[in-house]
C-alpha positions in Angstrom: 45.2 20.5 -46.0 41.7 19.4 -44.9 41.4 16.1 -43.1 37.9 14.7 -42.9 36.5 12.3 -40.3 37.0 8.6 -40.8 33.8 6.9 -42.1 31.1 6.9 -39.4 33.3 8.6 -36.9 32.3 11.6 -34.9 35.8 13.0 -34.8 38.7 14.2 -37.0 42.1 12.5 -36.8 44.9 14.2 -35.0 47.9 14.3 -37.3 51.4 15.7 -37.1 54.1 15.5 -34.5 53.6 19.0 -33.3 49.9 18.4 -32.6 50.7 15.3 -30.5 53.5 17.1 -28.7 51.3 20.0 -27.8 48.6 17.7 -26.5 51.1 15.6 -24.5 52.5 18.8 -22.9 49.3 20.5 -21.9 46.6 17.8 -21.5 44.8 16.4 -18.5 45.3 12.6 -18.2 43.1 9.7 -17.0 44.0 6.0 -17.0 41.3 3.4 -17.2 42.2 -0.2 -17.6 44.5 -0.6 -20.6 44.2 2.9 -21.9 45.3 6.4 -21.0 43.2 9.3 -22.4 44.6 12.8 -22.7 42.3 15.8 -23.3 42.9 19.4 -23.9 40.7 22.3 -25.3 41.3 22.3 -29.0 40.0 23.9 -32.2 36.4 24.8 -32.6 34.2 22.1 -34.2 34.4 18.3 -34.2 36.8 16.7 -31.6 40.2 15.7 -32.9 41.5 12.3 -31.8 45.0 10.7 -32.0 45.6 7.0 -31.3 48.9 5.7 -30.0 49.9 2.1 -29.7 53.6 1.8 -29.0 55.9 -1.2 -29.0 54.9 -2.1 -25.5 51.6 -3.2 -27.0 53.4 -5.9 -29.1 54.5 -6.4 -32.6 53.1 -4.6 -35.7 50.0 -7.0 -35.9 49.1 -6.4 -32.2 49.6 -2.6 -32.5 47.4 -2.4 -35.6 44.7 -4.5 -33.9 44.8 -2.3 -30.8 44.4 0.8 -33.0 41.5 -0.7 -35.0 39.8 -1.7 -31.8 40.2 1.8 -30.3 38.9 3.4 -33.5 35.8 1.2 -33.3 35.3 2.0 -29.7 35.6 5.7 -30.3 32.5 5.5 -32.6 30.4 4.4 -29.6 31.6 7.1 -27.1 30.3 10.6 -26.9 33.3 13.0 -27.2 33.2 16.7 -26.2 33.2 19.2 -29.1 36.1 21.6 -29.3 38.4 19.1 -27.6 41.6 17.3 -28.7 42.1 13.8 -27.4 45.0 11.3 -27.5 44.2 7.7 -26.6 47.2 5.6 -25.6 46.9 1.8 -25.8 48.5 -0.7 -23.5 48.9 -4.4 -24.2 45.6 -5.1 -22.5 43.7 -3.5 -25.3 44.5 -6.3 -27.8 42.7 -9.0 -25.8 40.2 -7.1 -23.7 36.5 -7.6 -24.1 35.0 -5.0 -26.4 32.4 -3.9 -23.9 35.2 -3.4 -21.4 37.1 -1.2 -23.8 34.0 0.9 -24.4 33.5 1.2 -20.6 37.2 2.3 -20.0 37.0 4.9 -22.7 33.6 6.3 -21.7 34.7 6.5 -18.1 37.9 8.3 -18.9 36.1 10.8 -21.3 33.4 11.5 -18.7 36.0 12.2 -16.0 38.0 14.5 -18.3 34.8 16.3 -19.3 34.0 16.9 -15.6 37.4 18.3 -14.8 37.4 20.8 -17.7 
């Protein structure tokens, strides 16, 4: 099955329990503000990204809002090719200033890029 990038996104979605589990098990992690970013060398080509917003973020409406905000933020951040990312939202993501979200994500990605 071929999964294409969401409209305007510079990444492919990470899907499947196994893909997330492998990333959680082997990835480097960086926390910035209300997000944790995991990164691991992945398949060749566009980066793959999974977004996680668990119940600690809030109810379904808050979790969906957090994921929408992170997807929009990902469009503004330069991701490394051949890398798999998982972005984990905390409750702060729902109400944080958008520029702040971009800063958190860019800072985390830059640090992960420098460690790999």
